[in-house]
C-alpha positions as CSV (number, residue, x, y, z in Angstrom):
1,X,-39.9,54.3,10.5
2,X,-37.1,51.9,11.8
3,X,-34.7,51.1,9.2
4,X,-32.0,48.2,9.2
5,X,-29.2,47.6,6.8
6,X,-29.2,43.9,6.2
7,X,-28.7,41.2,3.7
8,X,-31.0,40.1,1.3
9,X,-30.4,36.5,0.0
10,X,-30.3,35.6,-3.5
11,X,-28.4,33.1,-5.7
12,X,-29.3,29.5,-5.7
13,X,-29.4,26.4,-3.1
14,X,-26.2,25.9,-1.6
15,X,-24.6,29.1,-3.2
16,X,-25.8,32.1,-1.6
17,X,-25.3,35.6,-3.0
18,X,-26.5,38.7,-0.9
19,X,-27.8,42.2,-1.8
20,X,-26.9,44.8,1.0
21,X,-30.3,46.7,1.4
22,X,-31.8,49.4,3.6
23,X,-35.1,48.1,4.7
24,X,-37.8,49.0,7.1
25,X,-37.5,46.6,10.3
26,X,-40.8,45.1,9.7
27,X,-40.5,44.1,6.2
28,X,-39.5,40.3,5.4
29,X,-36.1,39.3,4.6
30,X,-36.2,39.2,0.8
31,X,-39.3,41.4,0.7
32,X,-39.6,45.4,-0.1
33,X,-36.6,47.5,0.6
34,X,-35.6,51.3,0.5
35,X,-32.4,51.2,-1.5
36,X,-30.0,48.6,-2.5
37,X,-26.4,49.8,-1.6
38,X,-24.3,46.9,-2.6
39,X,-23.6,43.1,-3.2
40,X,-21.7,40.7,-0.8
41,X,-20.5,37.3,-2.5
42,X,-19.1,34.9,0.4
43,X,-18.4,32.1,-2.1
44,X,-14.9,33.8,-3.3
45,X,-11.8,33.7,-1.4
46,X,-11.6,36.3,0.1
47,X,-15.5,37.3,0.3
48,X,-16.3,39.8,-2.5
49,X,-18.2,43.0,-1.6
50,X,-19.1,45.7,-4.0
51,X,-20.5,48.6,-2.0
52,X,-21.8,52.1,-2.8
53,X,-19.6,53.6,-0.4
54,X,-21.2,57.2,0.0
55,X,-24.6,55.5,0.3
56,X,-23.8,53.5,3.2
57,X,-22.1,56.2,4.7
58,X,-25.0,58.3,4.5
59,X,-27.5,55.8,5.9
60,X,-25.1,54.9,8.9
61,X,-24.8,58.6,9.5
62,X,-28.6,59.0,9.5
63,X,-28.9,56.3,12.0
64,X,-30.0,53.1,10.0
65,X,-29.0,50.1,12.4
66,X,-26.9,47.5,10.5
67,X,-27.3,43.6,11.4
68,X,-24.0,42.1,12.7
69,X,-22.9,40.6,9.6
70,X,-23.4,43.8,7.7
71,X,-21.7,45.8,10.7
72,X,-18.6,43.7,10.0
73,X,-18.7,44.2,6.2
74,X,-19.0,48.3,6.7
75,X,-16.2,47.9,9.1
76,X,-13.9,46.1,6.7
77,X,-14.8,48.6,4.2
78,X,-13.8,51.7,6.1
79,X,-17.5,53.0,6.5
80,X,-17.5,53.2,10.2
81,X,-13.9,54.7,10.1
82,X,-15.1,57.6,7.8
83,X,-17.9,58.0,9.9
84,X,-15.5,58.4,13.1
85,X,-13.5,60.7,11.0
86,X,-16.2,63.1,10.1
87,X,-17.2,63.2,13.5
88,X,-13.8,64.6,14.5
89,X,-14.1,67.4,11.8
90,X,-17.4,68.5,13.0
91,X,-15.8,68.5,16.5
92,X,-13.0,70.5,15.1
93,X,-10.1,68.4,16.1
94,X,-8.8,68.1,12.6
95,X,-9.8,69.3,8.8
96,X,-11.5,67.5,6.2
97,X,-8.0,67.1,4.1
98,X,-6.4,65.5,7.2
99,X,-9.4,63.0,7.4
100,X,-9.3,62.1,3.9
101,X,-5.4,61.6,4.3
102,X,-5.8,59.3,7.2
103,X,-8.7,57.1,5.7
104,X,-6.7,57.0,2.3
105,X,-3.3,55.7,4.5
106,X,-5.9,53.2,6.0
107,X,-7.2,52.0,2.9
108,X,-3.9,51.5,1.4
109,X,-2.4,49.8,4.4
110,X,-5.6,47.5,3.9
111,X,-4.9,46.8,0.4
112,X,-1.3,46.0,1.1
113,X,-2.2,43.6,3.7
114,X,-4.9,41.9,1.2
115,X,-2.3,41.8,-1.3
116,X,0.3,40.1,0.9
117,X,-2.4,37.7,1.8
118,X,-3.3,36.6,-1.8
119,X,0.5,36.4,-2.7
120,X,1.2,34.0,0.3
121,X,-1.9,31.9,-1.0
122,X,-0.8,31.7,-4.5
123,X,2.9,30.8,-3.5
124,X,1.3,28.0,-1.2
125,X,-0.8,26.8,-4.3
126,X,2.5,26.7,-6.3
127,X,4.8,24.8,-3.6
128,X,2.0,22.2,-3.2
129,X,1.6,21.6,-7.0
130,X,5.4,21.4,-6.9
131,X,5.5,18.8,-4.1
132,X,2.6,16.7,-5.6
133,X,4.7,16.8,-9.0
134,X,7.9,15.4,-7.0
135,X,5.7,13.1,-5.3
136,X,4.1,11.9,-8.6
137,X,7.7,11.6,-10.1
138,X,8.8,9.4,-7.1
139,X,5.8,7.1,-7.7
140,X,6.6,7.0,-11.5
141,X,10.0,6.0,-10.7
142,X,9.4,3.3,-8.5
143,X,6.9,2.0,-11.0
144,X,9.3,2.3,-13.7
145,X,12.0,0.2,-11.7
146,X,9.5,-2.5,-10.9
147,X,8.5,-2.8,-14.6
148,X,12.1,-2.8,-15.9
149,X,12.7,-5.6,-13.3
150,X,10.0,-7.7,-14.4
151,X,10.8,-7.2,-17.8
152,X,14.6,-8.4,-16.8
153,X,13.1,-11.4,-15.0
154,X,10.8,-12.1,-18.0
155,X,13.5,-11.9,-20.6
156,X,16.0,-13.7,-18.4
157,X,13.4,-16.5,-18.1
158,X,12.8,-16.6,-21.8
159,X,16.6,-16.7,-22.3
160,X,16.8,-19.5,-20.1
161,X,13.9,-21.4,-21.5
162,X,15.6,-20.9,-25.0
163,X,19.1,-22.0,-23.8
164,X,17.3,-25.1,-22.3
165,X,15.5,-25.7,-25.5
166,X,18.7,-25.3,-27.5
167,X,20.6,-27.9,-25.1
168,X,17.5,-30.2,-25.5
169,X,17.9,-29.9,-29.4
170,X,21.5,-30.1,-29.1
171,X,20.9,-33.5,-27.1
172,X,18.5,-35.0,-29.4
173,X,20.7,-34.2,-32.6
174,X,23.6,-35.7,-30.8
175,X,21.2,-38.6,-29.8
176,X,20.2,-39.0,-33.4
177,X,23.8,-39.0,-34.8
178,X,24.7,-41.9,-32.1
179,X,21.7,-44.0,-32.9
180,X,22.5,-44.7,-36.6
181,X,26.3,-45.3,-35.7
182,X,25.3,-48.1,-33.4
183,X,23.0,-49.5,-35.8
């Protein structure tokens, strides 16, 4: 029986979520499978992989052929590195403890790289928010200046209208005083 390690689609339309399964080559994509060894969620950033490492390593060592996507996932998780290191142990190049040390060092280095990427993304998001806020403050300041100018213009127009009205009233009052005096 030829076995494959492949993805089995789940989730809803437009939001795929995959199970990593061991299945017969002839079985349909979402059909019968031998064993489920993990999940893969490409919708997160970075993509989330939950993998039973020991079972994945076992199936790779017994000859199950992964699809291209699953091969990339297993490679990123270190399954192929561990297979390579175990091959070195079998050949006598080094012992099991050395192989485990090398794998742990690789895993720590990979985790450090992921952490720096996450920190850079968070910093970029914060910087973008700060720039947005500054731009919004500038826009608000210009709007406030325009509103203040309009209010000042309206107040000046009202003051001018009141002064003109007062002048007209004063002129009317002096005209009334002069009219009875002439009569």
